[in-house]
C-alpha positions as CSV (number, residue, x, y, z in Angstrom):
1,X,97.8,-3.3,-10.8
2,X,95.0,-5.3,-9.5
3,X,94.3,-2.7,-6.8
4,X,94.1,0.0,-9.4
5,X,91.6,-2.0,-11.5
6,X,89.4,-2.7,-8.4
7,X,89.6,1.0,-7.3
8,X,88.7,2.1,-10.8
9,X,85.8,-0.3,-10.9
10,X,84.5,0.9,-7.6
11,X,84.9,4.5,-8.7
12,X,83.0,3.8,-11.9
13,X,80.1,2.1,-10.0
14,X,79.9,5.0,-7.6
15,X,79.9,7.5,-10.4
16,X,77.1,5.6,-12.3
17,X,75.0,5.4,-9.1
18,X,75.2,9.2,-8.7
19,X,74.9,10.1,-12.4
20,X,71.8,8.2,-13.3
21,X,69.1,10.0,-15.2
22,X,65.4,10.0,-14.6
23,X,63.5,6.8,-14.6
24,X,60.1,6.5,-16.3
25,X,57.1,7.0,-13.9
26,X,53.6,5.7,-14.3
27,X,50.1,6.7,-13.3
28,X,46.8,4.9,-13.8
29,X,43.3,5.8,-12.8
30,X,39.9,4.3,-13.5
31,X,36.3,5.3,-12.8
32,X,32.9,3.6,-13.3
33,X,30.4,5.9,-14.8
34,X,26.6,5.2,-14.6
35,X,26.1,5.7,-18.3
36,X,26.1,3.4,-21.3
37,X,29.4,3.0,-23.2
38,X,28.1,4.8,-26.3
39,X,27.3,7.9,-24.3
40,X,30.7,7.9,-22.5
41,X,32.6,7.4,-25.7
42,X,30.6,10.2,-27.4
43,X,31.9,12.6,-24.8
44,X,35.5,11.2,-24.8
45,X,36.1,10.5,-28.4
46,X,36.7,14.0,-29.7
47,X,40.4,14.5,-28.8
48,X,40.1,18.3,-28.9
49,X,37.1,18.6,-26.5
50,X,38.7,17.5,-23.2
51,X,38.1,21.0,-21.7
52,X,34.3,20.3,-21.9
53,X,34.6,17.9,-19.0
54,X,38.1,18.5,-17.4
55,X,38.0,21.1,-14.6
56,X,41.8,21.7,-14.6
57,X,41.6,23.1,-18.1
58,X,40.4,26.6,-19.1
59,X,40.1,25.5,-22.8
60,X,41.3,23.0,-25.4
61,X,41.5,23.5,-29.1
62,X,42.8,21.3,-31.9
63,X,42.7,20.5,-35.6
64,X,39.7,18.2,-35.3
65,X,41.6,15.1,-36.5
66,X,40.7,12.0,-34.5
67,X,43.5,10.1,-36.1
68,X,47.2,9.6,-35.8
69,X,48.9,13.0,-36.0
70,X,45.9,15.0,-34.7
71,X,47.0,17.9,-32.5
72,X,45.4,19.7,-29.5
73,X,46.5,22.6,-27.3
74,X,45.5,22.5,-23.7
75,X,45.2,25.8,-21.7
76,X,45.4,25.2,-18.0
77,X,43.7,27.5,-15.4
78,X,47.0,29.4,-15.0
79,X,46.9,30.3,-18.7
80,X,50.0,28.1,-19.5
81,X,49.7,25.7,-22.4
82,X,51.0,22.4,-23.7
83,X,50.5,20.6,-27.1
84,X,49.7,17.0,-27.4
85,X,49.5,14.7,-30.5
86,X,47.4,11.6,-31.1
87,X,49.5,8.5,-31.8
88,X,46.6,6.0,-32.1
89,X,42.8,6.2,-32.4
90,X,40.4,3.3,-32.6
91,X,36.7,4.2,-32.8
92,X,35.5,0.6,-32.8
93,X,37.5,-0.3,-29.6
94,X,36.8,3.0,-27.9
95,X,40.4,3.9,-27.2
96,X,43.2,6.3,-28.2
97,X,46.7,7.1,-27.2
98,X,48.5,10.4,-27.3
99,X,51.8,12.0,-26.3
100,X,53.2,15.3,-25.2
101,X,54.5,17.2,-28.3
102,X,55.4,20.6,-26.8
103,X,56.4,20.6,-23.1
104,X,55.9,23.5,-20.7
105,X,56.9,22.7,-17.1
106,X,55.0,25.8,-15.9
107,X,51.8,24.1,-17.2
108,X,52.6,20.5,-16.4
109,X,55.7,19.1,-14.7
110,X,56.6,16.4,-17.2
111,X,59.3,16.5,-19.9
112,X,57.5,13.8,-21.9
113,X,54.4,11.7,-21.4
114,X,52.3,9.1,-23.3
115,X,48.7,8.5,-22.3
116,X,46.3,5.7,-23.1
117,X,42.5,6.3,-22.8
118,X,40.1,3.3,-22.9
119,X,36.3,3.0,-22.4
120,X,34.9,-0.4,-21.7
121,X,31.5,-1.7,-20.9
122,X,30.7,-1.8,-17.1
123,X,29.2,-4.5,-15.0
124,X,25.7,-3.4,-16.2
125,X,24.4,-2.3,-19.5
126,X,24.0,1.2,-18.1
127,X,27.6,1.6,-16.8
128,X,31.0,2.0,-18.3
129,X,34.6,1.9,-17.1
130,X,37.0,4.6,-18.2
131,X,40.7,3.9,-17.7
132,X,43.5,6.4,-18.2
133,X,47.2,5.4,-17.9
134,X,50.4,7.1,-18.6
135,X,54.2,6.6,-18.7
136,X,56.2,9.8,-18.3
137,X,59.4,11.5,-17.2
138,X,59.7,14.3,-14.7
139,X,59.9,17.9,-15.8
140,X,63.6,18.3,-15.0
141,X,65.6,15.4,-16.3
142,X,68.8,16.5,-14.6
143,X,70.3,14.6,-11.7
144,X,69.1,17.1,-9.0
145,X,65.8,18.5,-10.1
146,X,64.0,21.1,-8.1
147,X,61.1,19.9,-5.9
148,X,58.4,21.2,-8.4
149,X,59.9,19.2,-11.3
150,X,61.1,15.9,-9.6
151,X,59.6,12.4,-9.9
152,X,57.2,13.0,-7.0
153,X,55.8,16.2,-8.4
154,X,55.3,14.6,-11.8
155,X,53.5,11.5,-10.4
156,X,51.3,13.8,-8.2
157,X,50.4,16.1,-11.1
158,X,49.6,13.2,-13.5
159,X,47.6,11.3,-10.9
160,X,45.7,14.4,-9.9
161,X,45.1,15.4,-13.5
162,X,43.6,11.9,-14.2
163,X,41.5,11.9,-11.1
164,X,40.1,15.4,-11.6
165,X,39.4,14.7,-15.3
166,X,37.6,11.4,-14.5
167,X,35.6,13.0,-11.7
168,X,34.6,15.8,-14.1
169,X,33.6,13.4,-16.8
170,X,31.6,11.3,-14.3
171,X,29.8,14.4,-12.9
172,X,28.9,15.6,-16.4
173,X,27.6,12.3,-17.6
174,X,25.7,11.3,-14.5
175,X,23.7,14.5,-13.9
């Protein structure tokens, strides 16, 4: 009987090791912009206006609500869209958080994501630090996702989206 219990335990451990689901992934990027905090926040604070400075987006549109529940739709260069929703918005602290509301793995290879955006004063009065960080799951949450929807693809896409956006914001504000 003891051998049966041990065998069953090993089988259960082996099954659990192979049947795990996705694990949350993270991405974080920051940039120093040679512009005062107020100028940077003015550009970033309107949740709907991300396409004004993000080169990966063809357009963005929303309901104009810079408060919890505000919605925006992002249209990528390939004409695919996703919808995101504000969870938190704080004008005084120059920060907000949002999450994916409607996924579309053809537009972006995540099945869910939450993102925090924060603008802080830089080392000088004429500089600011923008930090964007995210927690997310890959586009295919099954045990054997295709390469374009696995953890690596999701991390790469999120990191590149942040880098491209921050570089676009920096270029717009420093010209």
